C-alpha positions in Angstrom: -19.5 6.1 6.2 -20.0 2.9 8.1 -16.4 1.7 7.8 -15.3 -1.5 9.4 -12.6 -1.4 12.1 -9.0 -1.8 10.9 -6.4 -3.2 13.3 -2.8 -2.3 12.5 -0.2 -4.5 14.3 3.5 -3.7 14.6 5.8 -6.4 15.7 9.2 -5.0 17.0 12.3 -6.1 18.8 15.1 -3.5 19.5 13.6 -1.1 16.9 14.7 2.2 18.4 16.1 3.4 15.1 13.0 2.5 13.0 9.8 2.5 15.2 9.3 6.3 15.4 8.9 6.6 11.6 6.4 3.7 11.5 4.3 5.2 14.3 4.4 8.6 12.7 3.0 7.1 9.5 0.1 5.5 11.4 -0.5 8.7 13.4 -1.1 10.5 10.1 -3.8 8.1 9.0 -7.3 9.6 8.5 -9.2 6.3 8.4 -11.7 5.7 11.2 -12.3 3.5 13.1 -8.8 2.3 13.7 -6.9 0.5 16.5 -3.2 0.1 16.9 -1.4 -2.8 18.6 2.3 -3.2 19.3 3.9 -6.5 20.1 7.4 -6.0 21.5 9.9 -8.9 22.0 11.2 -7.5 25.3 13.5 -4.9 23.7 16.5 -3.5 25.6 17.5 -0.5 23.4 15.0 2.2 24.2 12.1 0.9 22.1 9.8 0.9 25.2 10.5 4.6 25.6 9.1 5.2 22.1 6.0 3.1 22.9 5.5 5.0 26.2 5.8 8.3 24.4 3.1 7.3 21.9 0.6 5.7 24.3 -2.1 8.2 23.4 -2.5 6.4 20.0 -1.8 2.8 21.0 -4.8 0.7 21.8 -2.9 -2.2 23.3 0.7 -3.2 23.6 2.7 -6.1 25.2 6.4 -6.6 25.8 7.5 -10.1 26.4 9.8 -12.8 25.0 8.6 -14.7 22.0 9.6 -17.6 19.7 10.3 -15.4 16.7 8.5 -13.0 14.4 5.6 -15.3 13.6 4.9 -16.1 17.2 4.8 -12.3 17.8 2.5 -11.8 14.8 0.2 -14.5 16.2 0.1 -12.7 19.5 -1.0 -9.5 17.7 -3.7 -11.4 15.8 -5.1 -12.7 19.1 -5.2 -9.2 20.5 -7.0 -7.7 17.5 -10.7 -7.1 17.7 -12.7 -10.0 16.2 -14.7 -7.8 13.8 -11.7 -6.0 12.4 -9.5 -6.2 9.2 -5.9 -6.9 10.3 -2.9 -5.2 8.7 0.7 -5.9 9.7 3.2 -3.0 9.6 6.6 -3.9 10.9 9.0 -1.5 12.6 10.6 0.4 9.7 7.6 -0.1 7.4 5.2 2.8 6.7 1.6 3.2 5.8 1.4 5.4 2.7 -2.4 5.3 2.2 -5.5 3.4 3.4 -8.9 3.4 1.7 -11.1 6.1 3.2 -14.2 4.3 2.2 -14.1 0.5 2.8 -17.8 0.1 2.2 -17.3 0.2 -1.6 -15.5 -3.2 -1.4 -18.7 -4.9 -0.3 -18.2 -8.5 0.8 -14.4 -8.6 0.2 -12.7 -10.5 2.9 -9.1 -9.7 1.9 -7.9 -6.5 0.3 -4.5 -6.2 -1.2 -2.6 -3.2 -2.5 0.8 -1.9 -3.7 4.0 -2.3 -1.7 7.0 0.0 -2.2 10.4 -1.2 -1.4 13.7 0.7 -1.4 14.0 4.0 -3.1 12.1 3.6 -6.4 10.5 0.2 -6.9 6.8 -0.7 -6.5 5.8 -4.4 -6.7 2.7 -5.7 -8.2 0.5 -8.0 -6.0 -1.6 -10.6 -7.7 -4.1 -13.3 -6.8 -4.1 -16.0 -9.4 -2.2 -19.2 -10.2 1.1 -17.4 -9.5 0.2 -17.5 -5.8 0.5 -21.3 -6.0 4.2 -20.8 -7.0 5.5 -18.0 -4.8 4.3 -15.3 -2.4 2.7 -12.7 -4.6 1.1 -10.9 -1.6 3.0 -8.9 1.1 1.6 -8.3 4.6 2.5 -4.6 4.5 -0.4 -4.1 2.1 -2.8 -6.9 3.0 -6.0 -6.3 5.0 -7.4 -9.6 6.2 -10.8 -10.0 7.9 -10.0 -11.7 11.2 -13.3 -13.6 11.1 -11.8 -15.7 8.2 -9.4 -17.3 10.7 -10.3 -16.5 14.3 -7.3 -18.5 15.6 -3.6 -17.6 15.3 -2.9 -17.9 11.5 0.8 -18.5 11.3 2.3 -22.0 11.6 5.5 -21.7 13.7 7.2 -24.6 12.0 7.9 -22.3 9.1 10.6 -19.8 10.0 10.6 -17.7 6.9 7.4 -18.5 4.9 4.6 -18.8 7.4 2.9 -15.7 5.8 3.2 -17.4 2.4 1.5 -20.5 3.9 -1.3 -18.4 5.4 -1.8 -16.6 2.1 -2.0 -19.8 0.2 -4.5 -21.3 2.7 -6.7 -18.2 2.3 -6.6 -18.5 -1.5 -7.3 -22.3 -1.3 -10.2 -21.7 1.0 -12.0 -19.5 -1.5 -11.7 -16.3 0.4 -12.9 -13.2 -1.5 -9.9 -11.1 -2.6 -10.1 -7.6 -4.0 -7.4 -5.3 -5.3 -7.5 -2.0 -3.5 -5.8 0.9 -5.4 -6.1 3.0 -2.2 -4.0 0.7 -0.1 -0.4 1.6 -0.4 2.4 0.8 2.0 6.2 0.9 2.2 8.2 -2.1 3.3 11.7 -1.7 4.8 14.0 -3.8 2.5 15.6 -6.9 4.0 12.6 -8.5 5.7 12.6 -12.1 6.9 11.3 -13.4 3.6 14.4 -12.2 1.9 16.4 -15.0 3.5 17.5 -17.9 1.3 15.0 -20.6 2.3 13.6 -21.7 -1.0 13.3 -25.3 0.2 10.9 -24.1 2.9 8.7 -22.4 0.3 8.5 -25.7 -1.6 7.4 -27.4 1.5 4.6 -24.9 1.8 3.5 -25.3 -1.8 3.6 -29.1 -1.5 1.4 -29.0 1.6 -1.2 -26.7 0.2 -1.3 -27.6 -3.5 0.5 -30.9 -3.9 3.8 -32.2 -5.4 3.1 -31.1 -9.0 2.8 -27.5 -8.1 6.0 -27.8 -6.0 7.8 -29.2 -9.0 6.5 -26.4 -11.3 7.7 -23.9 -8.7 11.1 -25.5 -8.5 11.6 -25.6 -12.3 10.4 -22.0 -12.6 12.9 -21.0 -9.9 15.8 -22.7 -11.7 14.8 -21.2 -15.1 14.7 -17.7 -13.6 18.3 -18.0 -12.4 19.6 -19.8 -15.5 17.9 -17.7 -18.2 17.8 -14.0 -17.7 15.1 -13.5 -20.3 12.7 -15.4 -18.0 12.9 -12.6 -15.3 9.1 -12.3 -15.6 9.0 -15.3 -13.3 10.5 -13.3 -10.4 8.3 -13.2 -7.3 9.0 -9.5 -6.8 8.7 -8.1 -10.3 8.9 -4.3 -10.5 6.2 -2.8 -12.6 7.0 0.9 -12.1 9.7 3.2 -10.8 8.9 6.4 -8.9 10.4 8.8 -6.4 10.1 8.3 -2.6 6.6 7.5 -1.6 
């Protein structure tokens, strides 16, 4: 198979308790060709020892201060090979499955798959009008062709929803998205997008799709909290329950 290169990027800071498990999941991947990049924020807790111990499978790594998670993610993007598909797997996240044959997805520029969170919940990604209202895609199961956006993709003025902004811009640009049932990853609960920053998400929506869509998102958010029967509007809606992945 003439598979394209996949670049997996792990951003970490003081991740001595979680990084080993993430690296082990990547070491178990059968997909080829694959490169692995680690961007460390100058950890002080033994994280660098884990990186040194696994240098045989790490293509590139850096350890230096940054301006936060999205700055570190931008650094990883710059280090990724230009012809690759980029996947972000944070410290504590795990790769469950990658597609063995990427050629069957043809001209797809973005592949998205299932994300498992916590013990038993799997969340459904979607690429439709819902993406104009909230972030329906999660970077732990999102393969993005770097050539779509050669420069650093994340706007550092957004502290929580820079990935949402990037996803909306890809959608707005007409990028070719495809669902990939063979792409499955686990996300450690409690990531940065769990923070209460709804006003920032409205700023992103207003910038990318205008004030009407921001108003619709605001109303939907209020309805979801006021009327339990409208739980179908939740950004992270469980569609199945299963054992540990």
